[in-house]
C-alpha positions as CSV (number, residue, x, y, z in Angstrom):
1,M,0.4,0.1,-0.3
2,P,1.4,3.2,-0.9
3,K,1.9,6.2,1.7
4,E,-0.6,8.9,2.3
5,P,0.5,12.2,0.7
6,V,1.3,14.7,4.2
7,A,0.5,17.8,3.8
8,V,1.7,20.9,6.5
9,V,-1.5,23.1,6.5
10,G,-1.2,24.9,10.3
11,V,2.0,26.7,11.5
12,G,2.6,28.4,15.0
13,Q,5.1,29.7,16.5
14,T,5.8,32.1,19.4
15,K,7.3,35.7,19.4
16,H,10.6,34.1,20.8
17,V,12.5,36.1,23.3
18,A,15.2,35.9,25.9
19,A,12.6,35.3,28.8
20,R,8.7,34.6,28.7
21,H,8.0,35.5,32.1
22,D,4.3,36.2,31.7
23,V,3.5,32.3,31.0
24,S,4.2,29.1,31.6
25,I,5.7,26.2,30.1
26,A,2.3,25.1,29.0
27,G,1.4,28.4,28.1
28,L,4.1,28.9,25.5
29,V,3.4,25.7,24.1
30,R,-0.4,26.2,24.0
31,E,0.4,29.8,22.2
32,A,2.0,28.2,19.2
33,A,-0.4,25.1,19.0
34,R,-3.5,27.4,19.3
35,R,-1.6,29.7,16.1
36,A,-0.9,26.8,14.2
37,L,-4.6,25.3,14.7
38,D,-6.1,28.9,13.4
39,D,-3.8,28.6,10.7
40,A,-5.2,25.3,9.5
41,G,-8.7,26.5,10.4
42,L,-9.1,23.6,12.9
43,D,-9.6,23.0,16.6
44,W,-8.4,21.2,19.1
45,A,-11.1,18.3,18.7
46,D,-9.9,18.1,15.1
47,V,-6.7,16.7,16.4
48,D,-6.2,12.8,16.3
49,A,-2.7,12.7,18.5
50,V,-0.3,15.2,19.7
51,V,3.7,14.6,19.1
52,I,5.6,16.4,21.4
53,G,9.6,17.3,21.2
54,K,12.1,18.5,23.9
55,A,15.6,18.7,24.6
56,P,17.0,17.1,28.0
57,D,14.5,17.5,30.5
58,F,17.4,18.4,33.1
59,F,17.5,22.1,31.1
60,E,14.2,23.1,32.8
61,G,14.2,20.5,35.8
62,V,10.8,19.2,34.6
63,M,10.8,15.3,33.9
64,M,8.7,14.2,31.3
65,P,7.1,17.2,30.5
66,E,4.6,15.6,28.3
67,L,2.5,14.6,30.7
68,Y,2.6,17.8,32.5
69,L,1.2,19.2,29.1
70,A,-1.3,16.7,27.8
71,D,-4.1,18.9,29.1
72,A,-2.4,22.2,27.5
73,L,-2.6,20.5,24.3
74,G,-5.9,19.1,24.0
75,A,-4.3,15.6,24.5
76,V,-6.6,14.2,27.2
77,G,-7.6,10.9,26.0
78,K,-5.8,11.0,22.8
79,P,-2.7,9.0,21.8
80,M,0.4,11.4,22.4
81,M,4.3,10.8,21.9
82,R,7.6,12.2,23.2
83,V,10.5,12.7,20.9
84,H,14.0,13.5,22.1
85,T,17.7,13.2,19.9
86,A,19.3,16.2,21.4
87,G,19.0,19.6,19.2
88,S,17.6,17.5,16.4
89,V,14.5,17.0,18.6
90,G,12.4,19.7,16.9
91,G,13.3,17.9,13.8
92,S,12.7,14.4,14.5
93,T,9.4,15.1,16.2
94,A,7.9,16.7,12.9
95,L,9.2,13.4,10.8
96,V,7.4,11.3,13.7
97,A,4.5,13.4,13.1
98,A,4.5,12.9,9.4
99,G,5.1,9.0,9.9
100,L,1.8,8.4,11.8
101,V,-0.1,10.8,8.6
102,A,1.8,8.8,6.2
103,S,1.1,5.2,7.1
104,R,-2.9,6.3,8.2
105,V,-2.5,5.7,12.0
106,H,-3.7,9.5,12.1
107,R,-5.5,12.0,10.0
108,T,-4.6,14.8,11.3
109,V,-1.4,15.5,14.0
110,L,-0.5,18.1,16.2
111,T,3.4,18.3,16.5
112,V,4.8,20.6,19.0
113,A,8.3,21.5,20.3
114,F,9.5,24.0,23.0
115,E,12.2,25.5,25.6
116,K,12.4,27.8,28.2
117,Q,15.9,28.5,28.6
118,S,15.2,31.2,31.2
119,E,14.3,28.4,33.4
120,S,17.3,26.8,32.9
121,N,21.1,27.2,32.0
122,A,21.9,25.4,28.9
123,M,25.6,26.0,28.6
124,W,26.5,24.7,31.9
125,G,23.5,21.9,31.3
126,L,25.7,20.7,28.2
127,S,29.1,21.0,30.6
128,L,28.5,17.8,32.7
129,P,31.1,15.6,32.6
130,V,30.4,12.1,31.3
131,P,32.6,9.0,31.8
132,F,35.1,8.2,29.0
133,Q,34.2,11.2,26.7
134,Q,36.1,14.3,26.6
135,P,34.7,17.3,28.1
136,L,32.4,20.1,26.6
137,L,34.6,23.3,27.0
138,A,31.9,25.1,29.1
139,G,29.3,24.5,26.3
140,A,28.7,23.7,23.1
141,G,30.7,26.2,21.2
142,G,33.6,25.0,23.2
143,F,32.9,21.5,21.6
144,F,32.2,22.7,18.3
145,A,35.0,25.4,17.9
146,P,38.0,23.0,17.2
147,H,35.8,21.2,14.0
148,V,35.4,24.3,13.0
149,R,39.0,25.1,12.8
150,A,39.5,21.6,11.4
151,Y,37.3,23.1,8.4
152,M,39.1,25.9,8.1
153,R,42.5,24.3,8.1
154,R,41.0,21.6,5.7
155,T,39.5,24.2,3.0
156,G,41.8,27.2,3.3
157,A,38.6,29.3,4.4
158,P,39.2,32.7,5.0
159,S,38.6,34.0,9.0
160,S,36.0,36.0,7.4
161,V,33.5,33.6,6.3
162,G,32.4,33.5,9.7
163,S,31.1,37.2,9.8
164,L,29.4,36.6,6.8
165,V,27.5,34.2,7.9
166,A,26.2,36.0,10.8
167,F,25.5,39.5,9.2
168,K,23.5,38.0,6.3
169,D,21.3,35.8,9.3
170,R,20.9,38.8,11.7
171,R,19.4,41.1,8.5
172,N,17.1,38.1,7.5
173,A,16.1,38.1,11.2
174,L,15.0,41.7,10.8
175,L,12.3,40.6,8.2
176,N,11.1,37.9,10.8
177,P,8.7,38.9,13.3
178,Y,9.2,36.2,15.2
179,A,12.6,35.8,15.3
180,H,14.3,36.7,18.8
181,L,17.3,39.0,18.0
182,H,16.5,42.2,15.9
183,E,20.0,43.8,15.7
184,T,18.8,46.9,13.6
185,G,22.1,48.6,14.1
186,I,24.1,45.7,12.8
187,T,27.0,45.9,10.6
188,L,29.7,43.6,9.2
189,E,32.4,45.7,11.5
190,K,30.5,45.0,14.7
191,V,30.1,41.4,13.7
192,Q,33.8,41.1,13.1
193,S,34.9,43.4,16.2
194,S,32.8,41.3,18.6
195,P,34.9,39.6,21.6
196,M,36.1,36.1,20.8
197,L,34.4,33.6,22.6
198,W,36.0,30.1,21.1
199,D,38.5,30.6,18.4
200,P,37.5,31.2,16.2
201,I,34.0,31.5,16.7
202,R,33.2,35.1,18.2
203,Y,30.2,36.4,20.1
204,S,28.5,37.6,17.4
205,E,28.4,34.0,15.5
206,T,26.8,32.5,18.0
207,C,23.0,31.6,18.7
208,P,21.2,33.2,21.4
209,S,19.3,31.5,24.2
210,S,15.3,31.5,23.5
211,D,12.1,30.9,25.4
212,G,9.9,29.9,22.5
213,A,7.7,27.0,21.0
214,C,6.6,26.0,17.7
215,A,4.0,23.6,16.4
216,M,2.9,22.5,13.2
217,V,-0.6,20.6,11.6
218,L,-0.1,17.6,9.2
219,T,-3.0,15.8,7.9
220,D,-3.7,13.4,5.1
221,R,-4.6,14.6,1.6
222,Q,-8.5,15.0,2.4
223,G,-7.4,17.5,5.4
224,A,-5.4,18.9,2.8
225,A,-8.2,19.8,0.7
226,R,-10.4,21.4,3.6
227,S,-7.4,24.1,4.6
228,P,-8.2,27.3,3.8
229,R,-4.8,28.2,3.5
230,P,-2.4,26.6,0.8
231,P,-0.7,23.3,1.8
232,G,3.0,22.5,2.3
233,W,3.4,18.7,0.9
234,V,6.4,16.3,2.8
235,H,8.6,15.7,-0.5
236,G,10.9,13.6,2.1
237,G,12.2,13.1,5.4
238,A,14.5,10.9,7.4
239,M,16.7,10.6,10.2
240,R,20.5,9.4,11.0
241,S,22.7,9.3,13.7
242,E,26.0,7.9,14.7
243,P,28.4,8.0,17.9
244,T,29.4,10.7,19.4
245,M,33.3,9.5,19.3
246,F,34.3,6.8,17.1
247,A,37.7,5.9,15.4
248,G,37.5,8.1,12.3
249,K,34.6,9.7,13.1
250,D,34.8,13.1,10.4
251,Y,33.4,15.9,12.4
252,V,33.7,18.8,10.2
253,S,31.3,16.3,7.7
254,P,29.5,13.5,9.8
255,R,28.5,10.5,7.2
256,A,25.2,10.7,9.5
257,G,24.4,14.0,7.6
258,R,25.4,13.1,4.6
259,D,23.4,9.8,4.3
260,C,20.5,11.8,5.8
261,A,20.8,14.0,3.0
262,A,21.3,11.3,0.3
263,D,18.0,9.2,1.9
264,V,15.7,12.5,1.3
265,Y,16.9,13.7,-1.7
266,R,16.3,10.0,-2.8
267,Q,12.5,9.8,-1.7
268,A,12.1,13.5,-3.3
269,G,13.2,12.4,-6.8
270,I,16.3,15.2,-6.6
271,T,19.0,14.4,-8.1
272,E,20.8,17.8,-7.9
273,P,20.0,19.6,-5.0
274,R,21.6,23.0,-5.5
275,R,19.5,23.3,-8.9
276,E,16.2,21.5,-7.7
277,I,15.7,22.9,-4.0
278,D,15.0,26.6,-4.0
279,A,15.4,27.7,0.1
280,V,17.1,26.0,2.9
281,E,16.3,26.3,6.7
282,M,19.7,25.0,8.2
283,Y,20.6,24.7,11.8
284,V,23.6,26.8,12.1
285,P,24.2,27.5,16.0
286,F,27.6,28.9,14.8
287,S,27.9,31.0,12.1
288,W,30.4,28.3,10.1
289,Y,28.7,25.5,9.9
290,E,27.1,27.3,7.1
291,P,29.5,26.3,4.8
292,M,30.1,22.8,6.1
293,W,26.6,22.2,5.9
294,L,26.5,23.2,2.4
295,E,29.0,20.9,2.0
296,N,27.5,17.9,3.9
297,L,24.0,18.5,2.5
298,G,25.5,18.1,-0.7
299,F,25.2,21.6,-2.4
300,A,28.8,22.4,-2.7
301,A,31.7,20.2,-3.3
302,E,34.0,19.2,-0.6
303,G,36.0,22.4,0.2
304,E,33.7,24.9,-1.6
305,G,30.8,25.9,0.9
306,W,32.8,28.4,2.0
307,K,32.9,30.0,-1.6
308,L,29.0,29.7,-1.7
309,T,29.0,32.0,1.1
310,E,31.5,34.3,0.1
311,S,30.0,35.0,-3.1
312,G,26.8,35.6,-1.8
313,V,24.8,32.8,-3.2
314,T,23.4,31.9,0.3
315,E,21.9,35.5,0.9
316,L,17.9,36.0,1.0
317,D,18.6,37.3,-2.9
318,G,21.0,34.7,-4.0
319,D,20.8,31.8,-6.4
320,L,20.3,29.2,-3.1
321,P,18.9,31.4,0.2
322,V,20.1,29.6,3.3
323,N,18.3,31.0,6.6
324,P,15.6,33.4,5.5
325,S,14.5,33.7,8.5
326,G,17.1,34.4,10.2
327,G,17.9,30.7,11.4
328,V,19.4,29.6,15.0
329,L,21.8,32.5,14.8
330,S,18.9,35.2,15.5
331,T,16.1,32.4,17.5
332,N,17.4,29.8,19.7
333,P,14.7,27.9,22.1
334,I,17.0,24.3,21.4
335,G,14.3,22.0,21.4
336,A,12.0,23.8,19.0
337,S,14.8,25.1,17.2
338,G,14.6,21.9,14.6
339,M,11.1,22.5,13.8
340,I,11.3,26.0,13.5
341,R,13.4,25.1,10.4
342,F,10.7,22.5,9.5
343,A,8.2,24.6,9.5
344,E,9.6,27.9,7.8
345,A,10.7,25.9,5.4
346,A,6.9,24.9,4.9
347,L,5.9,28.3,5.0
348,Q,8.2,29.4,2.0
349,V,6.6,26.6,-0.1
350,R,3.2,27.7,1.2
351,G,4.0,31.4,0.0
352,L,3.4,31.9,3.6
353,A,6.4,33.5,4.7
354,G,5.8,37.0,4.7
355,E,8.8,39.7,4.2
356,H,11.3,36.9,4.1
357,Q,9.7,35.1,1.5
358,V,11.8,33.7,-1.2
359,P,10.2,34.5,-4.2
360,G,8.3,31.6,-6.4
361,A,10.1,29.2,-3.9
362,Q,8.5,25.5,-4.9
363,R,10.6,23.1,-2.7
364,A,12.4,24.1,0.4
365,M,14.8,22.1,2.8
366,G,14.4,21.9,6.4
367,H,17.5,20.9,8.5
368,A,18.4,19.8,11.9
369,Y,21.1,18.2,13.8
370,G,22.2,17.5,17.8
371,G,24.6,16.3,20.1
372,G,28.1,15.8,19.4
373,S,26.5,16.2,15.5
374,Q,25.6,12.6,15.9
375,F,22.0,13.1,15.1
376,F,20.1,14.3,12.1
377,A,16.8,15.3,10.6
378,M,15.6,16.7,7.4
379,W,13.0,17.0,5.1
380,V,12.2,18.4,1.8
381,V,8.6,20.1,1.3
382,G,7.2,21.1,-1.7
383,S,4.0,23.3,-3.1
384,E,2.6,20.6,-5.3
385,A,1.5,17.3,-4.2
386,P,4.2,14.7,-4.5
387,S,3.3,11.9,-7.1
388,T,1.8,8.5,-5.8
């Protein structure tokens, strides 16, 4: 039996900020879910199941928050599933929800992911000593900086590339009303002169700490036909993982990422991603990961990713816009960051991305990664229903 086509008919986000003191976690997720339902023209009773994603519980210290949030999300008496794959969790949560629709287990699924970092300390939470593993050196930046330096040595990329990415994404964020950072006076010089945190990563080349939530409504073909607004169609989706440490692991271009992208392209019938994808929402918490992932995802040959960035290809008006929304560099509620990438990709192909809309976007990619570059989740969405 062929899979049921899966449509994104509703997208909802909170305004992402450093601290939402006005709402509890339940209020935060309900705000995003309500906006997604309104976008889809549906109500809580129309939802058959809920899939929720969350980064490590110890970030906020609320164990199994999905149980506490069931009532807020209209899931009492309905199936509810929790997903956790570190920083990629927002993407993998959406893929689990899409799988429930594709397999005809449920017809309409609400999926939501969140983080309330103001009630946590993610940097120190990520610095917990783990037996037989290297320390993270004061947060994720301390872990990833050596990989960035390895990329620079491997490719000969100039030190200016990281600042170019950050400057681009922060300017894009000014067009996105939900983005956390709105730096109206941002200049390339300000980025380049910001303090060095983890060589070569500067302060302005890092992601913020955000409170926020993102939700989507996924449904089948009949549900899409009833949608009051254009749907976005899932053309392919995949997850891959690999150990944090093993002999021969390539931290610059992990195999799990390459394999995940190849699977998604195969499902979507894409043979030339650089030409066939119109926009990419890529998980870039530190600016140097844009050129690194351009190569990992097959948009550029090995050693050539930084050249796309430097030449303006990834600008909003470039041939391959990357992070039109401002990306993780401008908004980072960790548990939701991957879902935001997926949701923003869906908004692009629905033509509903507002001021950061890529004109004529027909296919877009959402990408998320997490852990020690070990968990990957990706999907490709399109404006047209996939052929069956």
